All heavy atoms as atom14 arrays in JSON, in Angstrom:
{
  "sequence": "MKEPFNDVEDYLDKVTGNPYKGSHKNTPKSIKMIGYVIIAFFVVLFITTIIGIFLN",
  "atom14_mask": [
    [1, 1, 1, 1, 1, 1, 1, 1, 0, 0, 0, 0, 0, 0],
    [1, 1, 1, 1, 1, 1, 1, 1, 1, 0, 0, 0, 0, 0],
    [1, 1, 1, 1, 1, 1, 1, 1, 1, 0, 0, 0, 0, 0],
    [1, 1, 1, 1, 1, 1, 1, 0, 0, 0, 0, 0, 0, 0],
    [1, 1, 1, 1, 1, 1, 1, 1, 1, 1, 1, 0, 0, 0],
    [1, 1, 1, 1, 1, 1, 1, 1, 0, 0, 0, 0, 0, 0],
    [1, 1, 1, 1, 1, 1, 1, 1, 0, 0, 0, 0, 0, 0],
    [1, 1, 1, 1, 1, 1, 1, 0, 0, 0, 0, 0, 0, 0],
    [1, 1, 1, 1, 1, 1, 1, 1, 1, 0, 0, 0, 0, 0],
    [1, 1, 1, 1, 1, 1, 1, 1, 0, 0, 0, 0, 0, 0],
    [1, 1, 1, 1, 1, 1, 1, 1, 1, 1, 1, 1, 0, 0],
    [1, 1, 1, 1, 1, 1, 1, 1, 0, 0, 0, 0, 0, 0],
    [1, 1, 1, 1, 1, 1, 1, 1, 0, 0, 0, 0, 0, 0],
    [1, 1, 1, 1, 1, 1, 1, 1, 1, 0, 0, 0, 0, 0],
    [1, 1, 1, 1, 1, 1, 1, 0, 0, 0, 0, 0, 0, 0],
    [1, 1, 1, 1, 1, 1, 1, 0, 0, 0, 0, 0, 0, 0],
    [1, 1, 1, 1, 0, 0, 0, 0, 0, 0, 0, 0, 0, 0],
    [1, 1, 1, 1, 1, 1, 1, 1, 0, 0, 0, 0, 0, 0],
    [1, 1, 1, 1, 1, 1, 1, 0, 0, 0, 0, 0, 0, 0],
    [1, 1, 1, 1, 1, 1, 1, 1, 1, 1, 1, 1, 0, 0],
    [1, 1, 1, 1, 1, 1, 1, 1, 1, 0, 0, 0, 0, 0],
    [1, 1, 1, 1, 0, 0, 0, 0, 0, 0, 0, 0, 0, 0],
    [1, 1, 1, 1, 1, 1, 0, 0, 0, 0, 0, 0, 0, 0],
    [1, 1, 1, 1, 1, 1, 1, 1, 1, 1, 0, 0, 0, 0],
    [1, 1, 1, 1, 1, 1, 1, 1, 1, 0, 0, 0, 0, 0],
    [1, 1, 1, 1, 1, 1, 1, 1, 0, 0, 0, 0, 0, 0],
    [1, 1, 1, 1, 1, 1, 1, 0, 0, 0, 0, 0, 0, 0],
    [1, 1, 1, 1, 1, 1, 1, 0, 0, 0, 0, 0, 0, 0],
    [1, 1, 1, 1, 1, 1, 1, 1, 1, 0, 0, 0, 0, 0],
    [1, 1, 1, 1, 1, 1, 0, 0, 0, 0, 0, 0, 0, 0],
    [1, 1, 1, 1, 1, 1, 1, 1, 0, 0, 0, 0, 0, 0],
    [1, 1, 1, 1, 1, 1, 1, 1, 1, 0, 0, 0, 0, 0],
    [1, 1, 1, 1, 1, 1, 1, 1, 0, 0, 0, 0, 0, 0],
    [1, 1, 1, 1, 1, 1, 1, 1, 0, 0, 0, 0, 0, 0],
    [1, 1, 1, 1, 0, 0, 0, 0, 0, 0, 0, 0, 0, 0],
    [1, 1, 1, 1, 1, 1, 1, 1, 1, 1, 1, 1, 0, 0],
    [1, 1, 1, 1, 1, 1, 1, 0, 0, 0, 0, 0, 0, 0],
    [1, 1, 1, 1, 1, 1, 1, 1, 0, 0, 0, 0, 0, 0],
    [1, 1, 1, 1, 1, 1, 1, 1, 0, 0, 0, 0, 0, 0],
    [1, 1, 1, 1, 1, 0, 0, 0, 0, 0, 0, 0, 0, 0],
    [1, 1, 1, 1, 1, 1, 1, 1, 1, 1, 1, 0, 0, 0],
    [1, 1, 1, 1, 1, 1, 1, 1, 1, 1, 1, 0, 0, 0],
    [1, 1, 1, 1, 1, 1, 1, 0, 0, 0, 0, 0, 0, 0],
    [1, 1, 1, 1, 1, 1, 1, 0, 0, 0, 0, 0, 0, 0],
    [1, 1, 1, 1, 1, 1, 1, 1, 0, 0, 0, 0, 0, 0],
    [1, 1, 1, 1, 1, 1, 1, 1, 1, 1, 1, 0, 0, 0],
    [1, 1, 1, 1, 1, 1, 1, 1, 0, 0, 0, 0, 0, 0],
    [1, 1, 1, 1, 1, 1, 1, 0, 0, 0, 0, 0, 0, 0],
    [1, 1, 1, 1, 1, 1, 1, 0, 0, 0, 0, 0, 0, 0],
    [1, 1, 1, 1, 1, 1, 1, 1, 0, 0, 0, 0, 0, 0],
    [1, 1, 1, 1, 1, 1, 1, 1, 0, 0, 0, 0, 0, 0],
    [1, 1, 1, 1, 0, 0, 0, 0, 0, 0, 0, 0, 0, 0],
    [1, 1, 1, 1, 1, 1, 1, 1, 0, 0, 0, 0, 0, 0],
    [1, 1, 1, 1, 1, 1, 1, 1, 1, 1, 1, 0, 0, 0],
    [1, 1, 1, 1, 1, 1, 1, 1, 0, 0, 0, 0, 0, 0],
    [1, 1, 1, 1, 1, 1, 1, 1, 0, 0, 0, 0, 0, 0]
  ],
  "atom14_positions": [
    [[22.0, 18.86, -12.27], [22.94, 18.73, -11.2], [23.67, 20.03, -11.0], [24.07, 20.71, -11.97], [23.89, 17.58, -11.55], [24.84, 17.27, -10.48], [25.62, 15.65, -10.89], [27.17, 15.99, -10.22], [0.0, 0.0, 0.0], [0.0, 0.0, 0.0], [0.0, 0.0, 0.0], [0.0, 0.0, 0.0], [0.0, 0.0, 0.0], [0.0, 0.0, 0.0]],
    [[23.93, 20.39, -9.75], [24.69, 21.61, -9.43], [26.14, 21.47, -9.74], [26.8, 20.58, -9.25], [24.42, 21.95, -7.99], [25.14, 23.19, -7.54], [24.83, 23.42, -6.08], [25.91, 24.48, -5.62], [25.94, 24.48, -4.13], [0.0, 0.0, 0.0], [0.0, 0.0, 0.0], [0.0, 0.0, 0.0], [0.0, 0.0, 0.0], [0.0, 0.0, 0.0]],
    [[26.66, 22.38, -10.52], [28.09, 22.34, -10.89], [28.81, 22.98, -9.67], [28.35, 23.97, -9.08], [28.35, 23.2, -12.13], [27.75, 22.5, -13.37], [28.46, 21.18, -13.66], [29.7, 21.04, -13.46], [27.75, 20.3, -14.1], [0.0, 0.0, 0.0], [0.0, 0.0, 0.0], [0.0, 0.0, 0.0], [0.0, 0.0, 0.0], [0.0, 0.0, 0.0]],
    [[29.94, 22.46, -9.29], [30.75, 23.05, -8.2], [31.3, 24.46, -8.61], [31.59, 24.76, -9.76], [31.89, 22.1, -7.98], [31.99, 21.27, -9.22], [30.65, 21.26, -9.82], [0.0, 0.0, 0.0], [0.0, 0.0, 0.0], [0.0, 0.0, 0.0], [0.0, 0.0, 0.0], [0.0, 0.0, 0.0], [0.0, 0.0, 0.0], [0.0, 0.0, 0.0]],
    [[31.36, 25.34, -7.6], [31.85, 26.64, -7.83], [33.33, 26.68, -8.2], [33.75, 27.4, -9.02], [31.62, 27.5, -6.59], [32.1, 28.93, -6.67], [31.48, 29.78, -7.5], [33.14, 29.33, -5.99], [31.96, 31.12, -7.66], [33.7, 30.63, -6.11], [33.03, 31.5, -6.93], [0.0, 0.0, 0.0], [0.0, 0.0, 0.0], [0.0, 0.0, 0.0]],
    [[34.05, 25.79, -7.53], [35.44, 25.68, -7.88], [35.93, 24.29, -7.49], [35.18, 23.44, -7.09], [36.35, 26.81, -7.14], [36.05, 26.72, -5.64], [35.73, 25.75, -5.07], [36.32, 27.86, -4.96], [0.0, 0.0, 0.0], [0.0, 0.0, 0.0], [0.0, 0.0, 0.0], [0.0, 0.0, 0.0], [0.0, 0.0, 0.0], [0.0, 0.0, 0.0]],
    [[37.22, 24.02, -7.65], [37.78, 22.67, -7.36], [37.69, 22.32, -5.87], [37.63, 21.14, -5.55], [39.17, 22.56, -7.9], [39.23, 22.52, -9.43], [38.24, 22.23, -10.05], [40.29, 22.92, -9.97], [0.0, 0.0, 0.0], [0.0, 0.0, 0.0], [0.0, 0.0, 0.0], [0.0, 0.0, 0.0], [0.0, 0.0, 0.0], [0.0, 0.0, 0.0]],
    [[37.8, 23.33, -5.03], [37.76, 23.05, -3.6], [36.45, 22.44, -3.16], [36.34, 21.41, -2.45], [37.99, 24.35, -2.82], [37.86, 24.14, -1.31], [39.44, 24.86, -3.18], [0.0, 0.0, 0.0], [0.0, 0.0, 0.0], [0.0, 0.0, 0.0], [0.0, 0.0, 0.0], [0.0, 0.0, 0.0], [0.0, 0.0, 0.0], [0.0, 0.0, 0.0]],
    [[35.29, 22.99, -3.71], [33.98, 22.44, -3.4], [33.85, 21.02, -3.96], [33.32, 20.18, -3.29], [32.87, 23.29, -3.94], [32.7, 24.59, -3.24], [31.44, 25.41, -3.73], [30.83, 24.91, -4.72], [31.23, 26.47, -3.29], [0.0, 0.0, 0.0], [0.0, 0.0, 0.0], [0.0, 0.0, 0.0], [0.0, 0.0, 0.0], [0.0, 0.0, 0.0]],
    [[34.28, 20.85, -5.12], [34.25, 19.5, -5.77], [35.09, 18.47, -4.93], [34.58, 17.42, -4.65], [34.76, 19.48, -7.19], [34.54, 18.2, -7.92], [33.49, 17.64, -7.72], [35.42, 17.84, -8.66], [0.0, 0.0, 0.0], [0.0, 0.0, 0.0], [0.0, 0.0, 0.0], [0.0, 0.0, 0.0], [0.0, 0.0, 0.0], [0.0, 0.0, 0.0]],
    [[36.27, 18.9, -4.5], [37.1, 18.0, -3.64], [36.39, 17.74, -2.33], [36.39, 16.59, -1.86], [38.47, 18.7, -3.46], [39.33, 17.95, -2.48], [39.97, 16.77, -2.87], [39.52, 18.36, -1.2], [40.78, 16.08, -2.01], [40.28, 17.66, -0.28], [40.94, 16.56, -0.7], [41.73, 15.84, 0.18], [0.0, 0.0, 0.0], [0.0, 0.0, 0.0]],
    [[35.83, 18.78, -1.68], [35.18, 18.54, -0.44], [33.96, 17.63, -0.57], [33.79, 16.78, 0.26], [34.75, 19.88, 0.12], [34.07, 19.92, 1.53], [35.08, 19.47, 2.6], [33.56, 21.29, 1.86], [0.0, 0.0, 0.0], [0.0, 0.0, 0.0], [0.0, 0.0, 0.0], [0.0, 0.0, 0.0], [0.0, 0.0, 0.0], [0.0, 0.0, 0.0]],
    [[33.18, 17.77, -1.64], [32.07, 16.86, -1.83], [32.58, 15.39, -2.0], [31.93, 14.47, -1.54], [31.3, 17.29, -3.06], [30.42, 18.49, -2.76], [30.24, 18.82, -1.58], [29.99, 19.11, -3.71], [0.0, 0.0, 0.0], [0.0, 0.0, 0.0], [0.0, 0.0, 0.0], [0.0, 0.0, 0.0], [0.0, 0.0, 0.0], [0.0, 0.0, 0.0]],
    [[33.65, 15.22, -2.72], [34.19, 13.85, -2.97], [34.76, 13.27, -1.71], [34.57, 12.1, -1.42], [35.25, 13.88, -4.03], [34.61, 14.11, -5.4], [35.73, 14.11, -6.49], [35.19, 14.44, -7.87], [36.22, 14.6, -8.86], [0.0, 0.0, 0.0], [0.0, 0.0, 0.0], [0.0, 0.0, 0.0], [0.0, 0.0, 0.0], [0.0, 0.0, 0.0]],
    [[35.42, 14.08, -0.91], [36.06, 13.62, 0.31], [35.0, 13.32, 1.44], [35.08, 12.24, 2.11], [37.15, 14.6, 0.83], [37.67, 14.21, 2.17], [38.3, 14.6, -0.16], [0.0, 0.0, 0.0], [0.0, 0.0, 0.0], [0.0, 0.0, 0.0], [0.0, 0.0, 0.0], [0.0, 0.0, 0.0], [0.0, 0.0, 0.0], [0.0, 0.0, 0.0]],
    [[34.11, 14.28, 1.67], [33.14, 14.13, 2.72], [31.99, 13.18, 2.3], [31.25, 12.72, 3.17], [32.56, 15.5, 3.17], [32.0, 16.13, 2.02], [33.67, 16.34, 3.76], [0.0, 0.0, 0.0], [0.0, 0.0, 0.0], [0.0, 0.0, 0.0], [0.0, 0.0, 0.0], [0.0, 0.0, 0.0], [0.0, 0.0, 0.0], [0.0, 0.0, 0.0]],
    [[31.78, 12.98, 1.03], [30.75, 12.09, 0.57], [29.42, 12.69, 0.61], [28.61, 12.23, 1.36], [0.0, 0.0, 0.0], [0.0, 0.0, 0.0], [0.0, 0.0, 0.0], [0.0, 0.0, 0.0], [0.0, 0.0, 0.0], [0.0, 0.0, 0.0], [0.0, 0.0, 0.0], [0.0, 0.0, 0.0], [0.0, 0.0, 0.0], [0.0, 0.0, 0.0]],
    [[29.12, 13.73, -0.13], [27.8, 14.35, -0.2], [26.91, 13.44, -1.04], [27.04, 13.46, -2.3], [27.92, 15.71, -0.74], [26.6, 16.5, -0.67], [25.6, 16.0, -0.22], [26.66, 17.74, -1.15], [0.0, 0.0, 0.0], [0.0, 0.0, 0.0], [0.0, 0.0, 0.0], [0.0, 0.0, 0.0], [0.0, 0.0, 0.0], [0.0, 0.0, 0.0]],
    [[26.02, 12.65, -0.4], [25.37, 11.54, -1.21], [24.31, 12.01, -2.16], [24.11, 11.35, -3.16], [24.81, 10.68, -0.12], [24.66, 11.53, 1.05], [25.67, 12.59, 0.97], [0.0, 0.0, 0.0], [0.0, 0.0, 0.0], [0.0, 0.0, 0.0], [0.0, 0.0, 0.0], [0.0, 0.0, 0.0], [0.0, 0.0, 0.0], [0.0, 0.0, 0.0]],
    [[23.58, 13.05, -1.8], [22.32, 13.3, -2.61], [22.37, 14.53, -3.51], [21.67, 14.57, -4.46], [21.14, 13.47, -1.63], [20.69, 12.14, -0.98], [20.85, 12.04, 0.41], [20.23, 11.17, -1.69], [20.48, 10.84, 1.0], [19.92, 9.92, -1.13], [20.02, 9.88, 0.21], [19.66, 8.68, 0.79], [0.0, 0.0, 0.0], [0.0, 0.0, 0.0]],
    [[23.18, 15.45, -3.24], [23.26, 16.7, -4.01], [21.92, 17.31, -4.17], [21.46, 17.85, -5.19], [23.77, 16.39, -5.45], [25.09, 15.83, -5.43], [26.25, 16.8, -5.3], [27.58, 16.16, -5.53], [28.64, 16.99, -5.2], [0.0, 0.0, 0.0], [0.0, 0.0, 0.0], [0.0, 0.0, 0.0], [0.0, 0.0, 0.0], [0.0, 0.0, 0.0]],
    [[21.04, 17.31, -3.02], [19.85, 18.05, -3.0], [18.7, 17.25, -3.49], [17.5, 17.74, -3.55], [0.0, 0.0, 0.0], [0.0, 0.0, 0.0], [0.0, 0.0, 0.0], [0.0, 0.0, 0.0], [0.0, 0.0, 0.0], [0.0, 0.0, 0.0], [0.0, 0.0, 0.0], [0.0, 0.0, 0.0], [0.0, 0.0, 0.0], [0.0, 0.0, 0.0]],
    [[18.8, 16.0, -3.83], [17.7, 15.19, -4.28], [17.56, 13.86, -3.44], [18.54, 13.18, -3.27], [17.86, 14.8, -5.82], [16.84, 13.92, -6.19], [0.0, 0.0, 0.0], [0.0, 0.0, 0.0], [0.0, 0.0, 0.0], [0.0, 0.0, 0.0], [0.0, 0.0, 0.0], [0.0, 0.0, 0.0], [0.0, 0.0, 0.0], [0.0, 0.0, 0.0]],
    [[16.39, 13.64, -2.96], [16.15, 12.45, -2.14], [15.25, 11.42, -2.89], [14.53, 10.67, -2.25], [15.56, 12.85, -0.78], [16.48, 13.7, 0.07], [17.52, 13.12, 0.71], [16.47, 15.0, 0.32], [18.17, 14.09, 1.36], [17.62, 15.18, 1.11], [0.0, 0.0, 0.0], [0.0, 0.0, 0.0], [0.0, 0.0, 0.0], [0.0, 0.0, 0.0]],
    [[15.27, 11.4, -4.18], [14.43, 10.59, -4.95], [14.9, 9.09, -4.87], [14.11, 8.21, -5.12], [14.34, 10.94, -6.41], [13.73, 12.35, -6.54], [13.62, 12.75, -8.04], [12.91, 14.07, -8.19], [12.85, 14.55, -9.56], [0.0, 0.0, 0.0], [0.0, 0.0, 0.0], [0.0, 0.0, 0.0], [0.0, 0.0, 0.0], [0.0, 0.0, 0.0]],
    [[16.21, 8.93, -4.5], [16.72, 7.54, -4.45], [16.57, 6.86, -3.09], [17.01, 5.75, -2.9], [18.2, 7.56, -4.85], [18.44, 7.98, -6.25], [17.57, 7.84, -7.08], [19.52, 8.61, -6.56], [0.0, 0.0, 0.0], [0.0, 0.0, 0.0], [0.0, 0.0, 0.0], [0.0, 0.0, 0.0], [0.0, 0.0, 0.0], [0.0, 0.0, 0.0]],
    [[15.96, 7.58, -2.13], [15.77, 7.03, -0.79], [14.72, 5.93, -0.9], [13.7, 6.08, -1.49], [15.29, 8.08, 0.16], [16.23, 9.23, 0.1], [15.18, 7.57, 1.56], [0.0, 0.0, 0.0], [0.0, 0.0, 0.0], [0.0, 0.0, 0.0], [0.0, 0.0, 0.0], [0.0, 0.0, 0.0], [0.0, 0.0, 0.0], [0.0, 0.0, 0.0]],
    [[14.92, 4.75, -0.35], [13.98, 3.69, -0.34], [12.68, 4.05, 0.35], [12.66, 4.85, 1.26], [14.64, 2.53, 0.43], [16.12, 2.92, 0.44], [16.19, 4.34, 0.31], [0.0, 0.0, 0.0], [0.0, 0.0, 0.0], [0.0, 0.0, 0.0], [0.0, 0.0, 0.0], [0.0, 0.0, 0.0], [0.0, 0.0, 0.0], [0.0, 0.0, 0.0]],
    [[11.58, 3.51, -0.18], [10.24, 3.9, 0.34], [10.09, 3.55, 1.85], [9.41, 4.24, 2.56], [9.14, 3.2, -0.44], [8.86, 3.86, -1.78], [7.68, 3.23, -2.36], [7.39, 4.01, -3.75], [6.16, 3.61, -4.36], [0.0, 0.0, 0.0], [0.0, 0.0, 0.0], [0.0, 0.0, 0.0], [0.0, 0.0, 0.0], [0.0, 0.0, 0.0]],
    [[10.68, 2.4, 2.26], [10.56, 2.06, 3.66], [11.2, 3.08, 4.61], [10.57, 3.36, 5.65], [11.2, 0.69, 3.89], [12.55, 0.69, 3.56], [0.0, 0.0, 0.0], [0.0, 0.0, 0.0], [0.0, 0.0, 0.0], [0.0, 0.0, 0.0], [0.0, 0.0, 0.0], [0.0, 0.0, 0.0], [0.0, 0.0, 0.0], [0.0, 0.0, 0.0]],
    [[12.3, 3.62, 4.25], [13.0, 4.67, 5.03], [12.08, 5.95, 5.01], [11.95, 6.67, 6.07], [14.39, 4.89, 4.55], [15.2, 3.71, 4.74], [15.0, 6.11, 5.24], [16.67, 3.74, 4.3], [0.0, 0.0, 0.0], [0.0, 0.0, 0.0], [0.0, 0.0, 0.0], [0.0, 0.0, 0.0], [0.0, 0.0, 0.0], [0.0, 0.0, 0.0]],
    [[11.55, 6.29, 3.85], [10.68, 7.49, 3.77], [9.45, 7.27, 4.68], [9.06, 8.24, 5.42], [10.16, 7.73, 2.39], [11.21, 8.3, 1.42], [10.56, 8.47, 0.06], [11.59, 8.97, -0.94], [10.99, 9.15, -2.29], [0.0, 0.0, 0.0], [0.0, 0.0, 0.0], [0.0, 0.0, 0.0], [0.0, 0.0, 0.0], [0.0, 0.0, 0.0]],
    [[8.78, 6.06, 4.64], [7.64, 5.8, 5.47], [8.05, 5.89, 6.97], [7.23, 6.46, 7.76], [7.04, 4.5, 5.17], [6.45, 4.37, 3.8], [5.3, 5.69, 3.39], [3.96, 5.29, 4.49], [0.0, 0.0, 0.0], [0.0, 0.0, 0.0], [0.0, 0.0, 0.0], [0.0, 0.0, 0.0], [0.0, 0.0, 0.0], [0.0, 0.0, 0.0]],
    [[9.16, 5.41, 7.38], [9.55, 5.52, 8.78], [9.74, 7.03, 9.16], [9.32, 7.42, 10.27], [10.86, 4.73, 9.03], [10.66, 3.26, 8.91], [11.52, 5.06, 10.38], [11.94, 2.41, 8.93], [0.0, 0.0, 0.0], [0.0, 0.0, 0.0], [0.0, 0.0, 0.0], [0.0, 0.0, 0.0], [0.0, 0.0, 0.0], [0.0, 0.0, 0.0]],
    [[10.26, 7.8, 8.31], [10.43, 9.23, 8.54], [9.07, 9.88, 8.66], [8.88, 10.73, 9.57], [0.0, 0.0, 0.0], [0.0, 0.0, 0.0], [0.0, 0.0, 0.0], [0.0, 0.0, 0.0], [0.0, 0.0, 0.0], [0.0, 0.0, 0.0], [0.0, 0.0, 0.0], [0.0, 0.0, 0.0], [0.0, 0.0, 0.0], [0.0, 0.0, 0.0]],
    [[8.18, 9.54, 7.76], [6.83, 10.15, 7.85], [6.1, 9.77, 9.15], [5.43, 10.58, 9.75], [5.99, 9.68, 6.66], [6.47, 10.22, 5.34], [6.27, 9.53, 4.15], [7.07, 11.49, 5.2], [6.71, 9.96, 2.96], [7.53, 11.98, 4.01], [7.38, 11.25, 2.89], [7.74, 11.63, 1.65], [0.0, 0.0, 0.0], [0.0, 0.0, 0.0]],
    [[6.26, 8.55, 9.58], [5.62, 8.08, 10.82], [6.23, 8.83, 12.07], [5.54, 9.25, 12.96], [5.83, 6.49, 11.0], [5.45, 6.07, 12.41], [4.9, 5.88, 9.99], [0.0, 0.0, 0.0], [0.0, 0.0, 0.0], [0.0, 0.0, 0.0], [0.0, 0.0, 0.0], [0.0, 0.0, 0.0], [0.0, 0.0, 0.0], [0.0, 0.0, 0.0]],
    [[7.51, 8.98, 12.12], [8.17, 9.71, 13.19], [7.73, 11.12, 13.22], [7.37, 11.67, 14.26], [9.67, 9.58, 13.08], [10.14, 8.16, 13.29], [10.39, 10.53, 14.02], [11.65, 7.86, 13.07], [0.0, 0.0, 0.0], [0.0, 0.0, 0.0], [0.0, 0.0, 0.0], [0.0, 0.0, 0.0], [0.0, 0.0, 0.0], [0.0, 0.0, 0.0]],
    [[7.66, 11.81, 12.06], [7.25, 13.17, 11.97], [5.82, 13.3, 12.5], [5.47, 14.21, 13.22], [7.52, 13.77, 10.59], [8.93, 13.84, 10.36], [6.8, 15.17, 10.45], [9.34, 14.25, 8.95], [0.0, 0.0, 0.0], [0.0, 0.0, 0.0], [0.0, 0.0, 0.0], [0.0, 0.0, 0.0], [0.0, 0.0, 0.0], [0.0, 0.0, 0.0]],
    [[4.91, 12.39, 11.95], [3.51, 12.43, 12.29], [3.38, 12.24, 13.84], [2.56, 12.88, 14.43], [2.75, 11.43, 11.58], [0.0, 0.0, 0.0], [0.0, 0.0, 0.0], [0.0, 0.0, 0.0], [0.0, 0.0, 0.0], [0.0, 0.0, 0.0], [0.0, 0.0, 0.0], [0.0, 0.0, 0.0], [0.0, 0.0, 0.0], [0.0, 0.0, 0.0]],
    [[4.14, 11.31, 14.41], [4.12, 11.04, 15.83], [4.39, 12.32, 16.62], [3.65, 12.71, 17.59], [5.03, 9.92, 16.22], [5.21, 9.75, 17.67], [4.18, 9.14, 18.45], [6.3, 10.22, 18.41], [4.33, 8.92, 19.76], [6.44, 10.09, 19.82], [5.4, 9.44, 20.52], [0.0, 0.0, 0.0], [0.0, 0.0, 0.0], [0.0, 0.0, 0.0]],
    [[5.44, 13.0, 16.28], [5.78, 14.21, 17.04], [4.8, 15.39, 16.8], [4.58, 16.19, 17.73], [7.22, 14.71, 16.6], [8.24, 13.87, 17.37], [9.04, 12.98, 16.68], [8.43, 14.02, 18.72], [10.03, 12.23, 17.32], [9.42, 13.21, 19.4], [10.22, 12.36, 18.68], [0.0, 0.0, 0.0], [0.0, 0.0, 0.0], [0.0, 0.0, 0.0]],
    [[4.23, 15.47, 15.63], [3.2, 16.47, 15.35], [1.97, 16.18, 16.24], [1.41, 17.08, 16.88], [2.79, 16.51, 13.91], [1.52, 17.37, 13.67], [4.0, 17.1, 13.03], [0.0, 0.0, 0.0], [0.0, 0.0, 0.0], [0.0, 0.0, 0.0], [0.0, 0.0, 0.0], [0.0, 0.0, 0.0], [0.0, 0.0, 0.0], [0.0, 0.0, 0.0]],
    [[1.55, 14.95, 16.31], [0.41, 14.57, 17.1], [0.7, 14.8, 18.59], [-0.15, 15.27, 19.34], [-0.04, 13.15, 16.88], [-1.08, 12.6, 17.87], [-0.63, 13.0, 15.47], [0.0, 0.0, 0.0], [0.0, 0.0, 0.0], [0.0, 0.0, 0.0], [0.0, 0.0, 0.0], [0.0, 0.0, 0.0], [0.0, 0.0, 0.0], [0.0, 0.0, 0.0]],
    [[1.9, 14.4, 19.02], [2.33, 14.64, 20.39], [2.25, 16.13, 20.73], [1.84, 16.53, 21.84], [3.72, 14.04, 20.55], [4.32, 14.14, 22.05], [3.55, 13.22, 22.91], [5.81, 13.77, 21.96], [0.0, 0.0, 0.0], [0.0, 0.0, 0.0], [0.0, 0.0, 0.0], [0.0, 0.0, 0.0], [0.0, 0.0, 0.0], [0.0, 0.0, 0.0]],
    [[2.79, 16.96, 19.89], [2.77, 18.36, 20.1], [1.32, 18.96, 20.22], [1.09, 19.75, 21.12], [3.54, 19.1, 18.95], [3.63, 20.59, 19.1], [4.31, 21.21, 20.03], [2.77, 21.4, 18.25], [4.37, 22.56, 20.1], [2.74, 22.74, 18.31], [3.57, 23.37, 19.29], [0.0, 0.0, 0.0], [0.0, 0.0, 0.0], [0.0, 0.0, 0.0]],
    [[0.49, 18.49, 19.24], [-0.85, 19.02, 19.27], [-1.62, 18.58, 20.58], [-2.28, 19.37, 21.18], [-1.63, 18.54, 18.05], [-1.06, 19.3, 16.83], [-3.15, 18.83, 18.14], [-1.52, 18.76, 15.5], [0.0, 0.0, 0.0], [0.0, 0.0, 0.0], [0.0, 0.0, 0.0], [0.0, 0.0, 0.0], [0.0, 0.0, 0.0], [0.0, 0.0, 0.0]],
    [[-1.43, 17.25, 20.97], [-2.12, 16.86, 22.19], [-1.55, 17.57, 23.44], [-2.26, 17.83, 24.38], [-2.01, 15.35, 22.35], [-0.62, 14.93, 22.22], [-2.76, 14.59, 21.26], [0.0, 0.0, 0.0], [0.0, 0.0, 0.0], [0.0, 0.0, 0.0], [0.0, 0.0, 0.0], [0.0, 0.0, 0.0], [0.0, 0.0, 0.0], [0.0, 0.0, 0.0]],
    [[-0.26, 17.88, 23.43], [0.34, 18.66, 24.54], [-0.29, 20.04, 24.64], [-0.61, 20.43, 25.73], [1.88, 18.67, 24.41], [2.38, 17.3, 24.35], [2.5, 19.4, 25.55], [0.0, 0.0, 0.0], [0.0, 0.0, 0.0], [0.0, 0.0, 0.0], [0.0, 0.0, 0.0], [0.0, 0.0, 0.0], [0.0, 0.0, 0.0], [0.0, 0.0, 0.0]],
    [[-0.36, 20.62, 23.53], [-0.95, 21.96, 23.55], [-2.38, 21.95, 23.9], [-2.88, 22.81, 24.82], [-0.86, 22.64, 22.1], [0.57, 22.84, 21.69], [-1.63, 23.97, 22.0], [1.35, 23.78, 22.65], [0.0, 0.0, 0.0], [0.0, 0.0, 0.0], [0.0, 0.0, 0.0], [0.0, 0.0, 0.0], [0.0, 0.0, 0.0], [0.0, 0.0, 0.0]],
    [[-3.17, 21.02, 23.46], [-4.6, 20.83, 23.85], [-4.65, 20.54, 25.36], [-5.49, 21.1, 26.08], [-5.31, 19.81, 23.06], [-5.47, 20.24, 21.58], [-6.61, 19.38, 23.64], [-5.98, 19.18, 20.64], [0.0, 0.0, 0.0], [0.0, 0.0, 0.0], [0.0, 0.0, 0.0], [0.0, 0.0, 0.0], [0.0, 0.0, 0.0], [0.0, 0.0, 0.0]],
    [[-3.77, 19.69, 25.83], [-3.76, 19.34, 27.33], [-3.4, 20.57, 28.2], [-4.0, 20.72, 29.22], [0.0, 0.0, 0.0], [0.0, 0.0, 0.0], [0.0, 0.0, 0.0], [0.0, 0.0, 0.0], [0.0, 0.0, 0.0], [0.0, 0.0, 0.0], [0.0, 0.0, 0.0], [0.0, 0.0, 0.0], [0.0, 0.0, 0.0], [0.0, 0.0, 0.0]],
    [[-2.56, 21.44, 27.71], [-2.22, 22.59, 28.52], [-3.4, 23.52, 28.6], [-3.71, 24.1, 29.65], [-1.01, 23.29, 27.92], [0.25, 22.5, 28.11], [-0.82, 24.66, 28.43], [1.46, 22.96, 27.35], [0.0, 0.0, 0.0], [0.0, 0.0, 0.0], [0.0, 0.0, 0.0], [0.0, 0.0, 0.0], [0.0, 0.0, 0.0], [0.0, 0.0, 0.0]],
    [[-4.13, 23.7, 27.46], [-5.25, 24.64, 27.54], [-6.46, 24.02, 28.26], [-7.3, 24.81, 28.79], [-5.63, 25.06, 26.06], [-4.67, 26.08, 25.52], [-3.98, 25.77, 24.37], [-4.39, 27.21, 26.14], [-3.03, 26.64, 23.84], [-3.53, 28.2, 25.52], [-2.87, 27.9, 24.44], [0.0, 0.0, 0.0], [0.0, 0.0, 0.0], [0.0, 0.0, 0.0]],
    [[-6.6, 22.82, 28.27], [-7.78, 22.17, 29.0], [-7.5, 22.11, 30.49], [-8.47, 21.89, 31.29], [-8.07, 20.78, 28.48], [-8.59, 20.73, 27.04], [-8.87, 19.27, 26.63], [-9.95, 21.49, 26.98], [0.0, 0.0, 0.0], [0.0, 0.0, 0.0], [0.0, 0.0, 0.0], [0.0, 0.0, 0.0], [0.0, 0.0, 0.0], [0.0, 0.0, 0.0]],
    [[-6.34, 22.19, 30.88], [-5.95, 22.07, 32.31], [-6.21, 23.3, 33.07], [-6.71, 24.04, 33.48], [-4.47, 21.71, 32.52], [-4.23, 21.1, 33.82], [-5.11, 20.86, 34.62], [-2.94, 20.84, 34.07], [0.0, 0.0, 0.0], [0.0, 0.0, 0.0], [0.0, 0.0, 0.0], [0.0, 0.0, 0.0], [0.0, 0.0, 0.0], [0.0, 0.0, 0.0]]
  ]
}
């Protein structure tokens, strides 16, 4: 775990609520899968758009 540089950073993390501190291992699998599906959708959309532009 990253130690805060000073008390101000520690206070800011506590007040603003930095939930993960750089680790997403606690994210539920269903949310991860939704994220993967959304990212895959946009990648496929981008690739088909590029192919469509060059075939036109």
